[in-house]
Backbone as numpy.savetxt, mean C-alpha at the origin, in Angstrom:
# Nx Ny Nz CAx CAy CAz Cx Cy Cz
-29.76 -25.47 9.25 -30.60 -24.27 9.25 -29.72 -23.01 9.25
-28.64 -23.04 10.05 -27.80 -21.87 10.14 -27.08 -21.60 8.83
-26.56 -22.69 8.21 -25.84 -22.52 6.95 -26.78 -22.12 5.83
-28.02 -22.59 5.91 -28.95 -22.26 4.85 -29.40 -20.82 4.89
-29.30 -20.17 6.05 -29.75 -18.79 6.17 -28.67 -17.78 5.79
-27.46 -18.24 5.47 -26.37 -17.34 5.12 -26.53 -16.89 3.68
-26.44 -15.58 3.45 -26.49 -15.03 2.10 -25.15 -15.28 1.43
-25.16 -16.06 0.36 -23.91 -16.44 -0.29 -23.19 -15.23 -0.89
-23.94 -14.29 -1.44 -23.30 -13.12 -2.03 -22.61 -12.27 -0.96
-23.26 -12.08 0.17 -22.65 -11.31 1.24 -21.48 -12.06 1.87
-21.52 -13.38 1.88 -20.38 -14.15 2.38 -19.16 -13.95 1.49
-19.38 -13.87 0.18 -18.27 -13.60 -0.74 -17.70 -12.21 -0.49
-18.58 -11.25 -0.25 -18.13 -9.89 0.03 -17.29 -9.85 1.31
-17.75 -10.51 2.35 -16.99 -10.57 3.60 -15.62 -11.20 3.38
-15.58 -12.26 2.59 -14.31 -12.93 2.31 -13.36 -12.00 1.56
-13.91 -11.26 0.60 -13.07 -10.32 -0.15 -12.46 -9.27 0.77
-13.29 -8.65 1.59 -12.78 -7.62 2.49 -11.74 -8.19 3.45
-11.95 -9.38 3.94 -11.02 -9.99 4.89 -9.64 -10.15 4.26
-9.57 -10.75 3.08 -8.27 -11.01 2.46 -7.65 -9.75 1.87
-8.48 -8.82 1.37 -7.92 -7.60 0.80 -7.20 -6.79 1.88
-7.84 -6.60 3.01 -7.20 -5.82 4.07 -6.18 -6.64 4.84
-6.25 -7.97 4.77 -5.17 -8.78 5.32 -3.88 -8.54 4.55
-4.00 -8.41 3.22 -2.82 -8.12 2.41 -2.22 -6.78 2.81
-3.06 -5.78 3.03 -2.57 -4.46 3.44 -1.90 -4.54 4.81
-2.56 -5.18 5.75 -2.03 -5.23 7.10 -0.75 -6.02 7.24
-0.48 -6.92 6.32 0.72 -7.75 6.41 1.96 -7.06 5.88
1.80 -5.95 5.15 2.97 -5.34 4.49 3.07 -3.83 4.68
2.04 -3.09 4.33 2.16 -1.64 4.20 2.42 -0.90 5.52
1.96 -1.35 6.68 2.39 -0.66 7.91 3.88 -0.76 8.18
4.56 -1.72 7.53 5.99 -1.94 7.77 6.87 -1.41 6.65
6.29 -0.81 5.63 7.07 -0.39 4.47 8.08 0.70 4.83
7.70 1.61 5.72 8.63 2.66 6.11 9.89 2.10 6.76
9.73 1.12 7.65 10.88 0.49 8.30 11.69 -0.32 7.29
11.01 -0.94 6.33 11.71 -1.72 5.31 12.60 -0.82 4.45
12.07 0.33 4.03 12.87 1.26 3.24 14.03 1.82 4.06
13.80 2.04 5.33 14.86 2.58 6.18 15.99 1.57 6.35
15.66 0.29 6.35 16.69 -0.74 6.51 17.62 -0.82 5.31
17.17 -0.37 4.14 18.03 -0.39 2.96 18.77 0.93 2.75
18.77 1.80 3.77 19.57 3.00 3.72 18.85 4.26 3.32
17.54 4.24 3.19 16.79 5.44 2.82 16.75 6.43 3.98
16.72 7.69 3.63 16.55 8.72 4.66 15.08 8.81 5.08
14.83 9.58 6.13 13.45 9.74 6.60 12.59 10.41 5.54
13.16 11.37 4.81 12.41 12.04 3.74 12.06 11.08 2.62
13.01 10.26 2.22 12.76 9.29 1.15 11.72 8.26 1.57
11.80 7.80 2.81 10.80 6.84 3.30 9.41 7.47 3.32
9.34 8.73 3.77 8.05 9.41 3.81 7.45 9.61 2.43
8.29 9.94 1.45 7.79 10.12 0.09 7.30 8.81 -0.50
8.02 7.74 -0.29 7.61 6.45 -0.84 6.30 5.95 -0.23
6.11 6.23 1.04 4.88 5.79 1.71 3.73 6.76 1.45
4.00 8.06 1.41 2.94 9.04 1.29 2.45 9.30 -0.11
3.20 8.87 -1.13 2.76 9.14 -2.50 1.57 8.26 -2.89
1.37 7.17 -2.22 0.26 6.26 -2.57 -1.11 6.92 -2.39
-1.44 7.43 -1.20 -2.76 8.07 -1.07 -2.94 9.27 -1.98
-1.85 9.97 -2.30 -1.96 11.11 -3.20 -2.34 10.66 -4.61
-1.70 9.62 -5.12 -2.03 9.10 -6.45 -3.44 8.53 -6.46
-3.82 7.86 -5.39 -5.18 7.31 -5.32 -6.22 8.43 -5.32
-5.94 9.52 -4.62 -6.87 10.65 -4.59 -7.04 11.27 -5.98
-5.98 11.30 -6.77 -6.03 11.94 -8.08 -6.62 11.04 -9.16
-6.58 9.73 -8.98 -6.98 8.82 -10.05 -8.25 8.02 -9.76
-8.68 7.93 -8.51 -9.83 7.08 -8.20 -11.10 7.55 -8.89
-11.33 8.87 -8.92 -12.54 9.38 -9.57 -12.52 9.11 -11.07
-11.34 9.20 -11.68 -11.23 8.91 -13.11 -11.62 7.46 -13.41
-11.06 6.53 -12.64 -11.38 5.12 -12.88 -12.84 4.82 -12.56
-13.39 5.48 -11.52 -14.80 5.23 -11.19 -15.74 5.68 -12.28
-15.52 6.88 -12.85 -16.37 7.34 -13.94 -16.20 6.49 -15.19
-14.97 6.04 -15.44 -14.74 5.17 -16.60 -15.47 3.84 -16.44
-15.46 3.29 -15.23 -16.16 2.01 -14.99 -17.67 2.17 -15.14
-18.23 3.30 -14.71 -19.68 3.52 -14.84 -20.08 3.70 -16.30
-19.28 4.43 -17.07 -19.64 4.66 -18.46 -19.48 3.40 -19.31
-18.41 2.66 -19.06 -18.15 1.46 -19.87 -18.84 0.22 -19.33
-19.39 0.28 -18.12 -20.02 -0.88 -17.48 -19.08 -2.07 -17.39
-17.82 -1.79 -17.12 -16.82 -2.85 -16.99 -16.19 -2.79 -15.61
-17.03 -2.61 -14.61 -16.53 -2.49 -13.26 -15.84 -3.75 -12.76
-16.40 -4.91 -13.09 -15.81 -6.16 -12.61 -14.46 -6.40 -13.26
-14.37 -6.19 -14.55 -13.09 -6.39 -15.23 -12.04 -5.42 -14.70
-12.45 -4.19 -14.42 -11.52 -3.20 -13.90 -11.09 -3.55 -12.47
-12.01 -4.10 -11.69 -11.67 -4.53 -10.33 -10.64 -5.64 -10.35
-10.84 -6.64 -11.21 -9.88 -7.75 -11.29 -8.53 -7.27 -11.80
-8.54 -6.32 -12.74 -7.28 -5.80 -13.26 -6.53 -5.00 -12.19
-7.24 -4.23 -11.40 -6.58 -3.44 -10.35 -6.03 -4.32 -9.24
-6.74 -5.40 -8.91 -6.21 -6.33 -7.91 -4.96 -7.04 -8.43
-4.96 -7.37 -9.71 -3.76 -7.97 -10.30 -2.60 -6.98 -10.28
-2.91 -5.70 -10.49 -1.86 -4.68 -10.46 -1.25 -4.56 -9.06
-2.04 -4.76 -8.03 -1.50 -4.75 -6.67 -0.40 -5.79 -6.53
-0.62 -6.97 -7.08 0.36 -8.05 -6.94 1.57 -7.79 -7.84
1.31 -7.41 -9.08 2.38 -7.27 -10.06 3.34 -6.15 -9.70
2.82 -5.04 -9.17 3.67 -3.89 -8.90 4.16 -3.80 -7.46
3.67 -4.67 -6.57 4.12 -4.62 -5.18 5.23 -5.62 -4.90
5.15 -6.81 -5.47 6.18 -7.82 -5.22 7.58 -7.37 -5.65
7.75 -6.65 -6.78 9.11 -6.20 -7.13 9.74 -5.27 -6.11
8.95 -4.65 -5.23 9.53 -3.78 -4.21 10.44 -4.55 -3.27
10.22 -5.85 -3.14 11.06 -6.66 -2.26 12.36 -7.09 -2.89
12.55 -6.82 -4.18 13.77 -7.25 -4.87 14.67 -6.08 -5.27
14.16 -4.86 -5.18 14.96 -3.69 -5.56 15.71 -3.19 -4.34
17.00 -3.33 -4.34 17.84 -2.87 -3.25 19.16 -2.35 -3.81
19.73 -1.36 -3.17 21.05 -0.90 -3.61 22.12 -1.95 -3.33
23.13 -2.06 -4.18 24.18 -3.07 -3.94 25.07 -2.68 -2.77
25.54 -3.69 -2.06 26.43 -3.45 -0.92 27.82 -3.09 -1.42
28.34 -1.98 -0.93 29.68 -1.52 -1.30 30.74 -2.07 -0.36
30.49 -2.01 0.94 31.42 -2.49 1.95 30.64 -3.14 3.08
31.39 -3.73 4.00 30.82 -4.28 5.22 31.59 -3.73 6.41
30.88 -3.45 7.50 31.51 -3.03 8.73 31.68 -4.26 9.62
32.93 -4.64 9.85 33.24 -5.81 10.66 33.77 -5.34 12.00
33.20 -5.89 13.06 33.58 -5.50 14.41 34.47 -6.58 15.01
35.61 -6.17 15.54 36.54 -7.07 16.21 36.62 -6.69 17.69
36.42 -7.67 18.53 36.57 -7.48 19.98 35.62 -6.41 20.52
34.49 -6.21 19.81 33.43 -5.30 20.24 33.89 -3.84 20.35
35.03 -3.52 19.80 35.49 -2.13 19.90 36.30 -1.68 18.69
36.60 -2.59 17.79 37.44 -2.26 16.64 36.62 -2.51 15.38
36.30 -1.45 14.65 35.48 -1.53 13.45 36.35 -1.30 12.23
36.08 -2.10 11.19 36.89 -2.02 9.99 36.02 -2.26 8.77
36.29 -1.53 7.68 35.60 -1.72 6.41 36.24 -2.86 5.65
35.39 -3.79 5.19 35.88 -4.91 4.39 34.95 -5.13 3.21
35.45 -5.89 2.24 34.68 -6.16 1.02 33.57 -7.16 1.32
32.36 -6.94 0.84 31.26 -7.88 1.11 31.47 -9.22 0.42
30.75 -10.22 0.93 30.83 -11.56 0.35 30.24 -11.60 -1.04
29.18 -10.83 -1.27 28.54 -10.76 -2.58 29.01 -9.47 -3.24
29.73 -9.56 -4.32 30.29 -8.38 -4.96 29.22 -7.62 -5.70
29.50 -6.35 -5.99 28.57 -5.51 -6.72 28.42 -6.00 -8.14
27.22 -6.00 -8.66 26.97 -6.42 -10.04 27.05 -5.19 -10.92
28.19 -4.57 -10.89 28.43 -3.37 -11.65 29.87 -3.37 -12.11
30.19 -2.55 -13.13 31.56 -2.39 -13.55 32.31 -1.64 -12.46
33.49 -2.10 -12.14 34.27 -1.46 -11.10 35.75 -1.58 -11.43
36.53 -0.72 -10.86 37.97 -0.74 -11.12 38.63 -1.83 -10.29
39.89 -2.11 -10.60 40.64 -3.14 -9.89 41.68 -2.50 -8.99
41.36 -1.28 -8.56 42.31 -0.61 -7.68 42.41 -1.32 -6.33
41.33 -1.96 -5.93 41.34 -2.63 -4.63 41.59 -4.13 -4.77
42.26 -4.55 -5.85 42.52 -5.97 -6.04 43.36 -6.56 -4.92
44.40 -5.88 -4.43 45.14 -6.46 -3.29 44.25 -6.67 -2.07
43.28 -5.76 -1.90 42.39 -5.92 -0.74 41.49 -7.13 -0.90
41.09 -7.41 -2.16 40.25 -8.58 -2.40 41.01 -9.87 -2.17
42.29 -9.87 -2.47 43.08 -11.10 -2.34 43.51 -11.32 -0.89
43.89 -10.23 -0.25 44.45 -10.34 1.10 43.54 -9.59 2.06
42.64 -10.31 2.73 41.67 -9.69 3.63 41.86 -10.23 5.04
41.83 -9.31 5.97 41.71 -9.65 7.39 42.84 -10.55 7.88
44.02 -10.48 7.27 45.13 -11.30 7.71 46.18 -10.48 8.47
45.85 -9.24 8.77 46.79 -8.38 9.44 46.80 -8.68 10.94
47.92 -8.39 11.56 48.05 -8.49 13.00 47.63 -7.15 13.60
46.53 -7.17 14.34 46.05 -5.95 14.96 46.71 -5.81 16.33
47.56 -4.81 16.45 48.30 -4.64 17.70 48.15 -3.21 18.20
47.55 -3.08 19.36 47.43 -1.81 20.08 47.04 -0.67 19.15
45.84 -0.76 18.65 45.29 0.30 17.83 44.19 0.98 18.63
43.79 2.14 18.15 42.79 2.90 18.89 41.45 2.17 18.87
40.74 2.29 19.93 39.41 1.69 20.01 38.39 2.61 19.35
37.44 2.02 18.66 36.42 2.78 17.96 35.09 2.59 18.67
34.30 3.61 18.68 32.98 3.57 19.31 31.94 3.91 18.25
30.98 3.02 18.07 29.92 3.29 17.12 29.07 4.44 17.63
28.78 5.42 16.80 28.07 6.61 17.29 26.65 6.29 17.72
26.23 6.99 18.77 24.85 6.86 19.23 23.93 7.65 18.30
22.86 6.99 17.87 21.95 7.62 16.92 20.63 7.93 17.60
20.19 9.17 17.43 18.89 9.54 17.94 17.79 8.98 17.04
16.57 8.98 17.56 15.44 8.43 16.81 15.23 9.22 15.53
15.07 8.50 14.43 14.79 9.12 13.15 16.01 9.43 12.33
17.23 9.32 12.90 18.45 9.64 12.16 18.99 8.36 11.55
18.89 8.24 10.26 19.40 7.10 9.52 19.40 7.50 8.04
20.42 7.08 7.29 21.57 6.23 7.65 22.66 7.00 8.37
23.68 6.26 8.81 24.76 6.83 9.59 26.03 6.98 8.76
26.80 7.99 9.07 28.13 8.11 8.49 29.04 7.04 9.08
30.06 6.66 8.34 30.94 5.57 8.79 32.33 6.09 9.16
32.41 7.34 9.57 33.71 7.91 9.87 34.30 7.41 11.18
33.62 6.48 11.85 34.14 5.94 13.10 34.96 4.67 12.88
34.99 4.11 11.66 35.74 2.88 11.42 37.23 3.20 11.37
38.04 2.19 11.64 39.47 2.40 11.78 40.15 2.77 10.47
39.74 2.14 9.38 40.38 2.39 8.08 39.57 3.34 7.21
38.89 4.30 7.85 38.09 5.26 7.11 38.99 6.25 6.37
38.67 6.46 5.08 39.40 7.42 4.25 38.43 8.52 3.86
38.66 9.76 4.29 37.70 10.83 3.98 37.51 11.08 2.50
38.49 10.74 1.70 38.38 10.97 0.25 37.61 9.85 -0.43
37.97 8.62 -0.13 37.35 7.48 -0.80 35.98 7.13 -0.22
35.81 7.34 1.07 34.60 6.85 1.76 33.66 7.97 2.16
33.77 9.11 1.54 32.93 10.24 1.94 31.46 10.01 1.61
31.18 9.26 0.55 29.79 9.04 0.11 29.25 7.69 0.55
29.83 7.10 1.58 29.38 5.81 2.08 28.59 6.00 3.37
27.48 5.30 3.48 26.64 5.36 4.68 26.19 3.96 5.02
25.74 3.80 6.24 25.26 2.51 6.72 23.94 2.68 7.44
22.94 1.84 7.17 21.66 1.95 7.88 21.82 1.64 9.36
20.88 2.14 10.13 20.85 1.83 11.54 20.56 0.34 11.73
21.24 -0.31 12.68 21.07 -1.73 12.98 21.47 -2.61 11.80
22.47 -2.20 11.02 22.95 -3.01 9.90 24.43 -2.74 9.72
25.16 -3.74 9.25 26.59 -3.58 8.99 26.89 -3.46 7.51
25.85 -3.31 6.68 26.05 -3.10 5.25 26.33 -1.63 4.99
27.25 -1.36 4.10 27.60 0.00 3.73 27.20 0.21 2.27
26.44 1.29 2.03 25.97 1.60 0.68 26.57 2.92 0.22
26.63 3.06 -1.08 26.95 4.36 -1.66 25.66 5.18 -1.75
25.76 6.46 -1.44 24.57 7.30 -1.50 24.01 7.40 -2.92
24.85 7.33 -3.93 24.37 7.36 -5.31 23.53 6.12 -5.61
23.94 4.97 -5.11 23.16 3.75 -5.33 21.83 3.80 -4.59
21.82 4.41 -3.41 20.57 4.56 -2.66 19.61 5.47 -3.41
20.12 6.54 -4.00 19.27 7.46 -4.76 18.70 6.78 -6.01
19.51 5.96 -6.68 19.02 5.24 -7.84 17.90 4.27 -7.45
18.10 3.55 -6.35 17.06 2.63 -5.87 15.81 3.39 -5.48
15.98 4.57 -4.88 14.82 5.38 -4.47 13.99 5.80 -5.67
14.61 6.31 -6.72 13.86 6.75 -7.89 13.20 5.58 -8.61
13.86 4.43 -8.62 13.25 3.25 -9.23 12.04 2.79 -8.43
12.16 2.80 -7.11 11.03 2.43 -6.26 9.89 3.44 -6.40
10.22 4.72 -6.46 9.19 5.74 -6.61 8.43 5.57 -7.92
9.15 5.30 -9.00 8.49 5.08 -10.29 7.58 3.86 -10.24
8.03 2.81 -9.61 7.23 1.59 -9.51 5.99 1.82 -8.65
6.13 2.58 -7.57 5.00 2.85 -6.68 3.95 3.71 -7.38
4.38 4.75 -8.10 3.43 5.64 -8.77 2.67 4.90 -9.86
3.38 4.15 -10.70 2.72 3.41 -11.78 1.79 2.35 -11.20
2.26 1.63 -10.20 1.43 0.59 -9.60 0.19 1.14 -8.95
0.32 2.27 -8.24 -0.84 2.87 -7.57 -1.83 3.42 -8.59
-1.33 3.91 -9.71 -2.23 4.43 -10.74 -3.19 3.34 -11.24
-2.68 2.15 -11.44 -3.51 1.07 -11.96 -4.28 0.31 -10.86
-3.81 0.37 -9.63 -4.47 -0.39 -8.56 -5.38 0.48 -7.69
-5.41 1.79 -7.93 -6.20 2.70 -7.09 -7.69 2.39 -7.06
-8.35 2.00 -8.18 -9.81 1.86 -8.14 -10.31 0.59 -7.47
-9.44 -0.25 -6.95 -9.88 -1.56 -6.44 -10.91 -1.42 -5.33
-10.57 -0.73 -4.27 -11.48 -0.68 -3.12 -12.69 0.20 -3.43
-12.53 1.23 -4.27 -13.67 2.08 -4.63 -14.72 1.29 -5.41
-14.27 0.50 -6.37 -15.20 -0.32 -7.15 -15.85 -1.39 -6.29
-15.09 -1.98 -5.39 -15.66 -3.01 -4.51 -16.73 -2.42 -3.60
-16.47 -1.25 -3.03 -17.48 -0.61 -2.17 -18.73 -0.26 -2.96
-18.56 0.23 -4.18 -19.71 0.57 -5.01 -20.55 -0.66 -5.33
-19.89 -1.77 -5.64 -20.62 -2.99 -5.95 -21.36 -3.51 -4.72
-20.75 -3.41 -3.55 -21.38 -3.91 -2.33 -22.60 -3.07 -1.96
-22.49 -1.74 -2.06 -23.62 -0.88 -1.73 -24.77 -1.11 -2.70
-24.46 -1.30 -3.98 -25.51 -1.60 -4.96 -26.16 -2.95 -4.67
-25.33 -3.91 -4.26 -25.85 -5.23 -3.94 -26.77 -5.19 -2.72
-26.44 -4.38 -1.73 -27.27 -4.30 -0.53 -28.61 -3.61 -0.81
-28.64 -2.67 -1.75 -29.89 -2.00 -2.10 -30.45 -1.20 -0.95
-31.68 -1.51 -0.58 -32.33 -0.79 0.52 -31.71 -1.10 1.87
-30.95 -2.20 1.94 -30.29 -2.57 3.20 -28.86 -2.03 3.24
-28.65 -0.84 2.72 -27.30 -0.28 2.67 -26.74 0.00 4.06
-27.61 0.03 5.07 -27.10 0.24 6.43 -26.32 -0.97 6.93
-26.38 -2.09 6.21 -25.62 -3.28 6.58 -24.21 -3.28 6.01
-23.84 -2.18 5.35 -22.50 -2.12 4.77 -21.41 -2.25 5.84
-21.63 -1.65 6.99 -20.64 -1.73 8.07 -20.39 -3.15 8.52
-21.42 -4.02 8.45 -21.24 -5.43 8.82 -20.30 -6.13 7.85
-20.31 -5.74 6.59 -19.42 -6.35 5.60 -18.00 -5.80 5.76
-17.91 -4.49 5.91 -16.61 -3.84 6.01 -15.89 -4.21 7.29
-16.61 -4.64 8.29 -16.01 -5.03 9.56 -15.02 -6.18 9.39
-15.26 -7.04 8.43 -14.37 -8.18 8.21 -13.03 -7.71 7.63
-13.01 -6.55 6.98 -11.74 -5.98 6.53 -10.87 -5.57 7.71
-11.47 -4.94 8.70 -10.73 -4.58 9.90 -10.23 -5.82 10.64
-11.06 -6.87 10.64 -10.65 -8.11 11.27 -9.44 -8.71 10.55
-9.48 -8.71 9.21 -8.37 -9.25 8.45 -7.08 -8.46 8.67
-7.21 -7.13 8.72 -6.04 -6.28 8.96 -5.39 -6.64 10.31
-6.21 -6.72 11.35 -5.67 -7.01 12.68 -5.06 -8.38 12.79
-5.72 -9.39 12.22 -5.19 -10.76 12.30 -3.87 -10.87 11.55
-3.81 -10.31 10.34 -2.58 -10.39 9.55 -1.44 -9.65 10.22
-1.70 -8.45 10.72 -0.65 -7.67 11.37 -0.14 -8.37 12.62
-1.01 -9.04 13.33 -0.61 -9.72 14.57 0.33 -10.89 14.27
-0.08 -11.77 13.35 0.72 -12.97 13.08 1.97 -12.65 12.27
1.87 -11.72 11.34 3.05 -11.34 10.56 4.07 -10.65 11.46
3.61 -9.84 12.40 4.53 -9.21 13.34 5.30 -10.22 14.17
4.60 -11.27 14.62 5.28 -12.33 15.38 6.28 -13.05 14.51
5.88 -13.38 13.27 6.80 -14.07 12.36 8.00 -13.20 12.00
7.77 -11.88 11.87 8.87 -10.99 11.49 9.90 -10.88 12.61
9.47 -10.96 13.86 10.42 -10.91 14.97 11.39 -12.08 14.94
10.98 -13.21 14.35 11.83 -14.40 14.29 12.48 -14.60 12.92
12.23 -13.68 11.98 12.80 -13.83 10.63 14.12 -13.07 10.56
15.13 -13.64 11.17 16.45 -13.01 11.22 17.48 -13.71 10.34
17.07 -14.71 9.57 18.00 -15.42 8.69 17.89 -14.86 7.27
19.04 -14.67 6.64 19.11 -14.15 5.28 19.93 -15.14 4.44
19.35 -15.70 3.38 20.11 -16.68 2.58 21.26 -16.07 1.80
21.17 -14.79 1.43 22.22 -14.18 0.61 22.66 -12.83 1.16
22.76 -12.72 2.47 23.19 -11.46 3.07 24.67 -11.23 2.76
25.04 -10.08 2.23 26.43 -9.88 1.81 27.41 -9.72 2.96
26.92 -9.34 4.15 27.83 -9.07 5.26 27.54 -9.89 6.50
26.51 -10.70 6.45 26.08 -11.38 7.66 25.14 -10.49 8.45
23.92 -10.96 8.77 22.91 -10.08 9.38 23.25 -9.71 10.82
22.84 -8.51 11.19 22.91 -8.09 12.58 21.72 -8.68 13.34
21.78 -8.57 14.66 20.72 -9.16 15.48 19.37 -8.51 15.24
19.37 -7.20 14.97 18.11 -6.47 14.83 17.66 -6.32 13.39
18.37 -6.89 12.44 17.93 -6.87 11.05 16.82 -7.90 10.83
15.86 -7.57 10.00 14.71 -8.43 9.75 14.62 -8.75 8.26
14.17 -9.97 7.99 13.95 -10.39 6.61 12.47 -10.22 6.28
12.17 -9.25 5.41 10.79 -8.90 5.11 10.18 -9.77 4.02
10.83 -10.85 3.66 10.27 -11.75 2.65 8.94 -12.32 3.10
8.80 -12.60 4.40 7.55 -13.14 4.92 6.41 -12.16 4.71
6.68 -10.87 4.78 5.64 -9.86 4.58 5.17 -9.84 3.13
6.11 -9.86 2.19 5.74 -9.85 0.78 5.04 -11.15 0.37
5.47 -12.27 0.94 4.81 -13.54 0.63 3.38 -13.57 1.15
3.17 -13.07 2.37 1.81 -13.02 2.93 0.93 -12.08 2.12
1.50 -10.95 1.70 0.74 -10.02 0.87 0.30 -10.68 -0.43
1.20 -11.40 -1.10 0.87 -12.03 -2.38 -0.23 -13.08 -2.21
-0.15 -13.88 -1.16 -1.15 -14.93 -0.94 -2.51 -14.31 -0.61
-2.53 -13.31 0.27 -3.80 -12.70 0.67 -4.45 -11.95 -0.49
-3.65 -11.20 -1.26 -4.23 -10.47 -2.39 -4.70 -11.42 -3.49
-4.03 -12.55 -3.65 -4.50 -13.55 -4.62 -5.83 -14.13 -4.19
-6.00 -14.37 -2.87 -7.28 -14.86 -2.36 -8.38 -13.81 -2.56
-8.05 -12.54 -2.36 -9.02 -11.47 -2.61 -9.38 -11.40 -4.08
-8.42 -11.63 -4.95 -8.69 -11.64 -6.39 -9.64 -12.77 -6.77
-9.45 -13.93 -6.18 -10.35 -15.06 -6.46 -11.76 -14.75 -5.95
-11.87 -14.16 -4.76 -13.19 -13.82 -4.23 -13.86 -12.74 -5.07
-13.08 -11.82 -5.64 -13.66 -10.74 -6.45 -14.27 -11.25 -7.74
-13.85 -12.41 -8.22 -14.45 -12.96 -9.44 -15.91 -13.33 -9.25
-16.34 -13.47 -7.99 -17.73 -13.86 -7.71 -18.60 -12.68 -7.32
-18.03 -11.47 -7.28 -18.82 -10.28 -6.95 -19.52 -9.78 -8.20
-20.81 -9.57 -8.10 -21.62 -9.13 -9.24 -21.80 -7.61 -9.21
-21.69 -7.02 -10.39 -21.90 -5.58 -10.55 -23.24 -5.35 -11.24
-24.04 -4.49 -10.68 -25.36 -4.18 -11.24 -25.39 -2.73 -11.66
-25.94 -2.48 -12.84 -26.03 -1.13 -13.39 -27.48 -0.82 -13.73
-27.91 0.45 -13.68 -29.28 0.82 -14.07 -29.49 0.60 -15.56
-30.76 0.36 -15.94 -31.06 0.10 -17.34 -30.78 1.30 -18.22
-31.04 2.50 -17.72 -30.79 3.72 -18.49 -29.45 4.31 -18.07
-28.42 4.19 -18.87 -27.10 4.68 -18.47 -27.03 6.18 -18.32
-27.90 6.91 -19.04 -27.84 8.37 -18.97 -28.62 8.94 -17.80
-29.23 8.05 -17.05 -29.98 8.54 -15.89 -31.40 8.01 -15.91
-32.09 8.20 -14.87 -33.46 7.72 -14.74 -34.41 8.68 -15.43
-35.47 8.10 -16.07 -36.49 8.91 -16.72 -37.58 9.24 -15.71
-37.94 10.48 -15.69 -38.97 10.92 -14.75 -40.21 11.32 -15.53
-41.35 10.89 -15.04 -42.63 11.26 -15.65 -43.18 12.47 -14.93
-43.78 13.35 -15.72 -44.33 14.55 -15.13 -45.60 14.21 -14.35
-45.68 14.73 -13.18 -46.83 14.49 -12.33 -47.68 15.74 -12.28
-49.01 15.55 -12.49 -49.94 16.68 -12.42 -50.38 16.85 -10.98
-50.21 18.02 -10.50 -50.56 18.32 -9.12 -51.85 19.14 -9.10
-52.82 18.62 -8.41 -54.10 19.33 -8.31 -53.91 20.60 -7.51
-54.47 21.72 -7.98 -54.32 22.98 -7.24 -55.08 22.93 -5.93
-54.53 23.57 -4.94 -55.15 23.61 -3.61 -56.24 24.69 -3.59
-57.45 24.29 -3.18 -58.61 25.21 -3.14 -58.64 25.91 -1.79
-58.66 27.22 -1.85 -58.81 28.00 -0.63 -60.29 28.25 -0.36
-60.59 28.81 0.78 -61.99 29.09 1.13 -62.59 30.13 0.21
-61.80 31.13 -0.17 -62.30 32.15 -1.09 -62.65 31.55 -2.44
-61.82 30.64 -2.90 -62.11 29.98 -4.17 -63.39 29.16 -4.08
-63.58 28.49 -2.96 -64.79 27.69 -2.79 -66.04 28.59 -2.78
-65.95 29.73 -2.08 -67.09 30.64 -2.02 -67.40 31.23 -3.40
-66.35 31.57 -4.15 -66.57 32.08 -5.50 -67.20 31.02 -6.39
-66.79 29.80 -6.25 -67.39 28.73 -7.05 -68.86 28.52 -6.69
-69.14 28.60 -5.41 -70.52 28.44 -5.01 -71.39 29.59 -5.55
-70.86 30.84 -5.47 -71.60 31.97 -6.01 -71.80 31.84 -7.51
-70.79 31.37 -8.18 -70.91 31.18 -9.63 -71.96 30.13 -9.95
-72.01 29.07 -9.17 -73.01 28.03 -9.41 -74.41 28.56 -9.11
-74.55 29.33 -8.04 -75.87 29.89 -7.72 -76.33 30.87 -8.79
-75.42 31.72 -9.28 -75.79 32.64 -10.37 -76.18 31.87 -11.61
-75.43 30.81 -11.88 -75.78 30.04 -13.06 -77.17 29.40 -12.91
-77.52 28.91 -11.74 -78.83 28.31 -11.55 -79.95 29.36 -11.63
-79.69 30.55 -11.06 -80.71 31.62 -11.11 -80.95 32.07 -12.55
-79.90 32.13 -13.33 -80.05 32.51 -14.74 -80.88 31.48 -15.47
-80.63 30.20 -15.15 -81.39 29.14 -15.82 -82.88 29.25 -15.44
-83.15 29.59 -14.19 -84.55 29.71 -13.76 -85.25 30.87 -14.46
-84.54 31.96 -14.68 -85.13 33.10 -15.37 -85.51 32.73 -16.78
-84.65 32.05 -17.45 -84.95 31.69 -18.83 -85.81 30.42 -18.92
C-alpha cells in the first residue's frame, strides 16, 4: 500500500535533486582549498570560484528563453548535465609542473632538490651535474634554517629560507602552504588562465541545468506547486550527506601515486572528490532522462475571450426606467 501510493514522477524528481546536489557538495565547497594547494594565490582562488555564479547569472536567462521557444528543454537539460561532467573532471588534471622539491634534513636544514618527476618541458642542461650527483654531500656544521610562519590566507610562500637559495635563479619560485613542491610563478599563471578558460566555457554550457529542472518540476506539480519545497529538500539532504562522507574520506586520502616530492602530512589527494562528483552527476543525468517537460499548446501565449460585463443598475436608473415604462403605458392607453 505504501509503495503504491508513491508518485513515480515525483520520486524521480527527488532522486535527481539528491544526486545533483550530492555532486556539488562533494567537490565545489573544497575547490578553493584545492586551487590553493597547487600554488594559487588568494586572488586567483577567489576568481576561479567566484566566476561561476557570475557566468550563470549572465547566461541562465538566455538558455531558459531558448528552451521555451524551441521546446527542447529536456535535451538542453541533458546536454548541460553532460557539460558539468565533461568540463569539471579536467580540473583535476591541470596542474603546474614541479620545478624543485624542498627536502628537510634533521628537521632544521632545508634544501632545494630536483623532483622525482621531471618537468615535461624543454629545459637547459645547466643543472646536469645536480641531476647526476644529488644529496651525496657531507653536511657539516651549517646554519640551521627555520621555515617561516605563515598567517592565515598567505599562500604560496617564498623559499628564501632554504640553505641553497640563489636570489637570481630562485627569485620566481614559490611553494604552497603545507607542501614541499616548488613551482615557478609563470607556470602557476599559465595553469590559472587555463583553468579560468575551462571554468568559463564549462559554466556557460552547464548553467541552465538547475533552472530547467526547477521549471519542469513546478510545471509538473501544477496546482500543487506549494509541494516544491518537499522535492527540493532532497537536494539539501544530498549535499549534506556527500559533504559529510567525502570530508571523512578526504582526511584519510594522503597517498599520492605520482607525487614528485613525496607528500607532506597535511597534503590531500582530491581525486576522491572528483570521482564522487562524476558518479553523482552521472546518476543525476540518468534520473533527468525520466523527467517530463510540459509546454502550453499555444506557444505565443494563452488566448483570451472577451467577456461581456452587464452594467450595474443604480437606483436612479431603475427609477428612470420605471417612469419610462409608466409613460409608455399611459401613452398606449390614450391611443
